C-alpha positions as CSV (number, residue, x, y, z in Angstrom):
1,M,0.0,0.0,0.0
2,S,1.3,3.4,-0.9
3,E,0.3,5.2,2.3
4,T,-1.6,4.7,5.6
5,K,-5.3,4.3,5.0
6,K,-8.0,5.7,7.3
7,I,-11.0,3.4,7.9
8,L,-14.3,3.9,9.6
9,V,-15.6,0.7,11.3
10,V,-19.4,1.0,12.0
11,E,-20.3,-1.9,14.2
12,D,-22.2,-2.0,17.5
13,N,-20.6,-5.3,18.7
14,A,-17.7,-3.9,20.6
15,D,-15.7,-7.1,20.7
16,L,-16.0,-7.5,16.9
17,A,-15.3,-3.9,16.2
18,N,-12.1,-4.0,18.4
19,L,-11.0,-7.2,16.7
20,I,-11.4,-5.6,13.2
21,Q,-9.6,-2.5,14.4
22,L,-6.7,-4.6,15.7
23,H,-6.3,-6.5,12.4
24,L,-6.6,-3.4,10.4
25,H,-3.6,-2.1,12.4
26,D,-1.7,-5.1,11.2
27,L,-2.4,-3.8,7.6
28,H,-0.9,-0.5,8.6
29,A,-4.4,1.1,8.5
30,E,-5.9,3.4,11.2
31,A,-9.5,2.8,12.2
32,D,-12.1,4.8,14.0
33,I,-15.1,2.9,15.5
34,A,-18.7,4.1,15.5
35,K,-21.1,2.0,17.6
36,D,-24.2,3.4,16.1
37,G,-25.4,4.8,12.8
38,G,-25.8,8.4,14.0
39,L,-22.2,8.6,15.2
40,A,-21.0,7.0,12.0
41,V,-22.6,9.8,9.9
42,Q,-21.2,12.4,12.3
43,L,-17.7,11.0,12.0
44,F,-17.8,10.6,8.3
45,N,-18.9,14.2,7.8
46,Q,-16.1,15.4,10.1
47,Q,-13.1,13.4,8.7
48,H,-11.7,11.9,5.6
49,Y,-11.9,8.1,5.3
50,D,-10.5,5.8,2.6
51,L,-12.9,3.0,3.3
52,V,-16.0,2.3,5.4
53,I,-16.9,-1.1,7.0
54,L,-20.6,-0.9,7.7
55,D,-22.8,-3.3,9.7
56,L,-26.4,-3.1,8.5
57,M,-28.0,-3.9,11.9
58,L,-27.3,-0.8,14.0
59,P,-28.9,1.3,16.7
60,V,-30.0,4.9,16.2
61,L,-29.7,4.7,12.4
62,D,-29.6,1.5,10.4
63,G,-26.8,0.6,8.0
64,I,-28.9,1.1,4.9
65,S,-29.7,4.7,6.0
66,V,-26.0,5.3,6.8
67,C,-25.0,4.1,3.4
68,K,-27.5,6.4,1.7
69,K,-26.2,9.4,3.7
70,I,-22.6,8.6,2.9
71,R,-23.4,8.4,-0.8
72,E,-25.1,11.8,-0.6
73,T,-21.7,13.1,0.5
74,S,-19.3,11.0,-1.4
75,S,-19.7,8.7,-4.5
76,T,-16.2,7.5,-4.3
77,V,-15.3,6.1,-0.9
78,P,-15.6,2.3,-0.9
79,I,-18.2,0.8,1.4
80,V,-18.0,-2.8,2.5
81,I,-21.2,-3.9,4.3
82,L,-21.5,-6.6,6.9
83,T,-24.8,-8.5,6.7
84,A,-26.4,-11.6,8.1
85,K,-26.1,-14.7,5.9
86,N,-29.9,-15.0,5.4
87,S,-30.5,-11.3,4.8
88,E,-30.3,-11.3,1.0
89,L,-32.7,-8.5,0.6
90,D,-30.6,-6.2,2.8
91,R,-27.5,-7.3,0.9
92,V,-28.9,-6.5,-2.5
93,L,-30.4,-3.2,-1.3
94,G,-27.0,-2.2,0.1
95,L,-25.4,-2.8,-3.2
96,E,-28.1,-1.1,-5.1
97,I,-27.8,2.1,-3.1
98,G,-24.0,2.3,-3.4
99,A,-22.1,-0.2,-1.3
100,D,-19.1,-1.7,-3.2
101,D,-18.9,-5.1,-1.5
102,Y,-20.4,-7.2,1.2
103,V,-19.3,-9.9,3.7
104,T,-21.8,-12.2,5.3
105,K,-21.9,-12.9,9.1
106,P,-20.5,-15.1,10.5
107,F,-17.3,-14.4,8.6
108,S,-13.6,-15.2,9.2
109,I,-11.3,-12.3,9.9
110,P,-8.8,-13.5,7.2
111,E,-11.6,-13.3,4.7
112,L,-12.6,-9.8,5.7
113,M,-8.9,-8.7,5.7
114,A,-8.4,-10.2,2.2
115,R,-11.5,-8.3,1.0
116,I,-10.2,-5.0,2.5
117,K,-6.7,-5.5,1.0
118,A,-8.4,-6.0,-2.4
119,R,-10.2,-2.6,-1.8
120,F,-6.8,-1.0,-0.8
121,R,-5.3,-2.3,-4.1
122,S,-8.1,-0.8,-6.0
123,I,-7.6,2.5,-4.2
124,D,-3.9,2.5,-5.1
125,A,-4.5,1.4,-8.7
126,F,-7.1,4.1,-9.1
127,T,-4.6,6.7,-7.8
128,E,-1.9,5.5,-10.2
129,H,-4.3,5.6,-13.2
130,K,-5.5,9.0,-12.2
131,N,-2.0,10.4,-12.1
132,S,-0.9,8.7,-15.3
133,A,-1.3,9.8,-18.8
134,E,-3.7,7.0,-19.7
135,P,-5.7,8.0,-22.8
136,I,-9.3,8.8,-22.7
137,L,-11.5,5.8,-23.5
138,Q,-14.4,6.6,-25.9
139,F,-16.9,4.5,-27.8
140,K,-19.6,6.4,-29.7
141,G,-21.5,8.4,-27.1
142,L,-19.7,7.0,-24.1
143,R,-16.6,8.7,-22.8
144,L,-14.4,7.8,-19.8
145,E,-11.6,10.1,-18.6
146,H,-9.6,8.1,-16.1
147,K,-7.3,10.9,-14.9
148,K,-10.3,13.2,-14.0
149,R,-12.5,10.2,-13.0
150,L,-15.3,11.4,-15.3
151,V,-17.8,9.6,-17.4
152,Y,-20.1,11.1,-20.0
153,V,-23.0,9.7,-21.9
154,D,-23.9,11.8,-25.0
155,N,-22.0,14.7,-23.3
156,R,-24.0,14.3,-20.1
157,A,-22.0,13.7,-16.9
158,V,-22.7,10.5,-15.1
159,D,-21.9,10.0,-11.4
160,L,-20.5,6.5,-10.7
161,T,-19.2,4.9,-7.5
162,V,-15.6,3.7,-7.4
163,K,-16.5,0.1,-8.2
164,E,-18.9,1.1,-11.0
165,F,-16.2,3.3,-12.5
166,E,-13.6,0.5,-12.2
167,L,-16.0,-2.0,-13.8
168,L,-16.8,0.2,-16.7
169,A,-13.1,1.1,-17.3
170,F,-12.2,-2.6,-17.3
171,F,-14.8,-3.4,-19.9
172,M,-13.8,-0.4,-22.1
173,R,-10.2,-1.5,-22.1
174,S,-11.2,-4.8,-23.6
175,P,-14.1,-4.1,-26.0
176,N,-16.0,-7.1,-27.4
177,Q,-14.2,-9.6,-25.1
178,V,-16.5,-11.8,-23.0
179,F,-15.8,-12.2,-19.3
180,S,-17.5,-14.6,-16.9
181,R,-18.7,-13.4,-13.5
182,I,-15.8,-15.2,-11.8
183,Q,-13.3,-13.5,-14.1
184,L,-14.8,-10.1,-13.3
185,L,-14.6,-10.8,-9.6
186,D,-10.9,-11.7,-10.0
187,K,-10.0,-8.7,-12.2
188,V,-12.2,-5.9,-10.9
189,W,-12.8,-6.9,-7.2
190,G,-9.5,-8.6,-6.7
191,Y,-10.9,-11.9,-5.3
192,H,-13.2,-14.7,-5.9
193,Y,-15.3,-16.4,-3.3
194,E,-18.0,-19.0,-4.1
195,G,-21.4,-17.5,-4.1
196,Y,-20.4,-13.8,-4.6
197,E,-21.2,-13.8,-8.4
198,H,-24.4,-11.9,-7.5
199,T,-22.3,-8.9,-6.6
200,V,-21.3,-8.7,-10.3
201,N,-24.9,-8.9,-11.4
202,T,-26.0,-6.1,-9.1
203,H,-23.2,-3.8,-10.1
204,I,-23.8,-4.3,-13.8
205,N,-27.5,-3.6,-13.3
206,R,-26.7,-0.4,-11.5
207,L,-24.1,0.6,-14.2
208,R,-26.6,-0.1,-17.0
209,A,-29.2,2.1,-15.3
210,K,-26.7,5.0,-15.4
211,I,-25.1,4.6,-18.9
212,E,-27.7,2.9,-21.0
213,T,-30.6,4.7,-22.7
214,E,-32.7,1.7,-22.1
215,A,-31.3,-0.5,-19.3
216,E,-33.5,-3.4,-20.4
217,K,-32.1,-3.2,-23.9
218,P,-28.4,-2.4,-23.3
219,K,-26.2,-1.4,-26.2
220,Y,-22.9,-1.1,-24.3
221,I,-22.8,-3.9,-21.6
222,I,-24.2,-7.0,-23.3
223,T,-25.2,-10.2,-21.6
224,V,-23.7,-13.3,-23.3
225,W,-26.1,-16.0,-22.1
226,G,-24.5,-18.9,-20.4
227,V,-21.1,-17.2,-20.3
228,G,-21.1,-13.7,-18.8
229,Y,-20.8,-10.1,-20.1
230,K,-19.0,-8.1,-22.7
231,F,-18.6,-4.4,-23.6
232,S,-19.8,-3.8,-27.2
233,S,-17.9,-1.2,-29.2
234,E,-20.5,-1.4,-31.9
235,T,-23.6,0.6,-30.8
236,D,-25.4,1.2,-34.1
């Protein structure tokens, strides 16, 4: 990692929060702990954080509401939600409103740390790309400027989260190449765990809603049935 990262851990279980904080320290990351959703929003508005670890079941203000408020302030900070194994609805909702990833409880600390390190690598890679002279990617009405982190559809600015931006940039660098969900998890998220392919589906649905004229009839991100997805450079 290029520099010390600052993390906000939002978790009302003190033992778990302290354990996460301890292991983040081993990754040379500093962590603040918020034991309820109200304090989490207050801390986020007062300080800069590179990543947020967010439990969904919280007192004062639930995790979904916290996620919404964070996204009102910042579209770029990565958010990893912690959710119960059987709470698929909350998990999907969290991703739809802007979370970048999720880990289901109960989880192993090594799994969570691996997921966080993947996010750190994404942060560092994004910074490197942003500071590089990488050319602008453009296909017909879609334009991506990596250095400025801007996306335009028919000259209209589109606001993307970090993961949506990374996913689109990955597709645009390899036009017309088909990728499976597992390959996208490996290349864009930096890991693959069995059962997390749904994360890819949700992000692609969100991305389509933002860049496609008709999300149900996409012209850029095409589903290749039985295989995965591809970015089509032919939009006529």
